[in-house]
C-alpha positions as CSV (number, residue, x, y, z in Angstrom):
1,M,1.5,-13.7,-3.9
2,G,5.1,-13.9,-3.0
3,T,7.7,-15.9,-1.1
4,E,6.9,-14.1,2.1
5,G,3.2,-14.7,2.0
6,T,0.0,-14.0,0.3
7,L,-1.8,-10.6,0.4
8,L,-5.5,-10.9,-0.2
9,F,-7.9,-8.1,-0.9
10,E,-11.1,-9.2,0.8
11,G,-13.6,-6.6,-0.3
12,R,-13.8,-2.9,0.3
13,G,-11.4,-1.7,2.9
14,K,-10.0,-5.1,3.9
15,L,-6.5,-6.3,3.1
16,V,-5.2,-9.4,4.8
17,L,-1.6,-10.7,4.9
18,H,-1.2,-14.5,5.2
19,P,2.5,-14.9,6.1
20,E,4.5,-17.8,4.8
21,P,6.6,-19.9,7.3
22,V,10.2,-19.5,6.3
23,S,11.6,-22.9,7.5
24,S,9.5,-25.3,5.3
25,E,10.4,-26.8,1.9
26,A,6.7,-26.8,1.1
27,Q,5.5,-23.4,-0.1
28,R,2.1,-22.4,1.2
29,Y,1.9,-19.1,-0.7
30,A,-0.7,-19.2,-3.4
31,T,-2.1,-22.5,-2.1
32,I,-4.6,-20.5,0.0
33,C,-6.5,-20.0,-3.3
34,W,-6.6,-23.8,-4.0
35,P,-9.5,-26.1,-3.1
36,E,-9.0,-27.4,0.4
37,A,-8.5,-31.1,-0.7
38,M,-5.8,-30.2,-3.2
39,R,-4.0,-28.0,-0.7
40,K,-4.1,-30.8,1.9
41,Q,-2.7,-33.3,-0.6
42,Y,0.1,-31.0,-1.6
43,L,1.2,-30.3,2.0
44,E,1.0,-33.9,3.0
45,S,3.3,-34.9,0.1
46,F,6.4,-33.6,2.0
47,K,8.4,-35.8,4.4
48,T,8.3,-33.1,7.1
49,P,5.0,-31.3,7.0
50,P,5.3,-27.6,7.1
51,S,4.8,-25.8,10.4
52,A,1.6,-24.0,11.0
53,P,1.7,-20.5,9.4
54,P,1.9,-17.4,11.5
55,P,-1.5,-15.9,12.1
56,A,-3.0,-13.7,9.3
57,K,-2.8,-9.9,9.9
58,E,-5.5,-7.5,8.7
59,I,-4.0,-4.4,7.2
60,P,-6.5,-1.5,7.8
61,L,-7.3,0.6,4.7
62,D,-8.9,4.0,4.7
63,R,-11.8,3.6,2.3
64,K,-12.0,6.6,-0.1
65,P,-14.2,7.0,-3.1
66,A,-12.9,5.3,-6.3
67,H,-11.7,7.6,-9.2
68,H,-15.1,7.4,-11.0
69,E,-16.9,8.2,-7.7
70,Y,-14.9,11.4,-7.4
71,F,-16.0,12.4,-10.9
72,V,-19.7,11.8,-10.2
73,L,-19.4,13.7,-6.9
74,S,-17.9,16.7,-8.7
75,L,-20.8,16.6,-11.2
76,R,-23.4,16.4,-8.5
77,N,-21.8,19.0,-6.3
78,G,-20.6,21.4,-9.0
79,T,-17.1,21.2,-7.5
80,P,-13.8,20.7,-9.4
81,S,-13.0,17.0,-10.0
82,R,-10.0,15.6,-8.2
83,E,-9.4,13.4,-11.2
84,D,-7.4,14.8,-14.0
85,A,-6.2,11.6,-15.7
86,A,-9.5,11.0,-17.5
87,G,-10.1,14.6,-18.3
88,A,-9.2,14.3,-21.9
89,A,-11.5,11.3,-22.3
90,H,-14.4,13.2,-20.7
91,L,-13.8,16.2,-22.9
92,A,-13.7,14.0,-26.0
93,N,-17.0,12.3,-25.0
94,R,-18.7,15.7,-24.5
95,A,-17.4,16.9,-27.9
96,Y,-18.7,13.8,-29.5
97,R,-22.1,14.1,-28.0
98,K,-22.4,17.8,-28.9
99,G,-21.0,17.2,-32.4
100,R,-18.5,20.0,-32.1
101,R,-15.1,20.9,-30.7
102,M,-14.8,21.6,-27.0
103,K,-12.1,23.3,-25.0
104,W,-11.0,23.3,-21.4
105,D,-10.9,26.9,-20.2
106,L,-8.3,26.8,-17.5
107,A,-8.8,30.3,-16.2
108,R,-12.6,29.8,-15.7
109,G,-12.3,26.1,-14.8
110,E,-14.9,25.0,-17.3
111,V,-15.5,23.4,-20.6
112,T,-16.5,25.7,-23.5
113,E,-17.5,25.2,-27.1
114,G,-15.1,26.3,-29.8
C-alpha cells in the first residue's frame, strides 16, 4: 500500500499494481482490501466522487524455487546449496541430532564430525 497505489501479491508468480488516481481527495489505496459495501460507502461520502482508477497492471515475476526448496534440491541432487544464510542452523540441527560437535570443512565442502 502507498499513496501511488496498491501492490498485491496474488499467488506464485503474480504481482499486480492497482494505481491510485492522483486528482481525488478520496484515497482508494488500501480500500481494495475492504468489503465491497464498505468501500462503496466510503467513496460515496465525498462531494466529488473519485475518478475511475487507471487499469491494474500485472508485473511479471520469474518464479524460482524458494530458499527452502533450494536446500531440499541440494540434498536430493548432492549439489552444493545456494543458500548459506541458514547454514549455521542446519549445522546446529545436525550436531544436535548426532549428539556431537560438527564442523563445516570448507576445503572438501562437507560437514564432518569433530
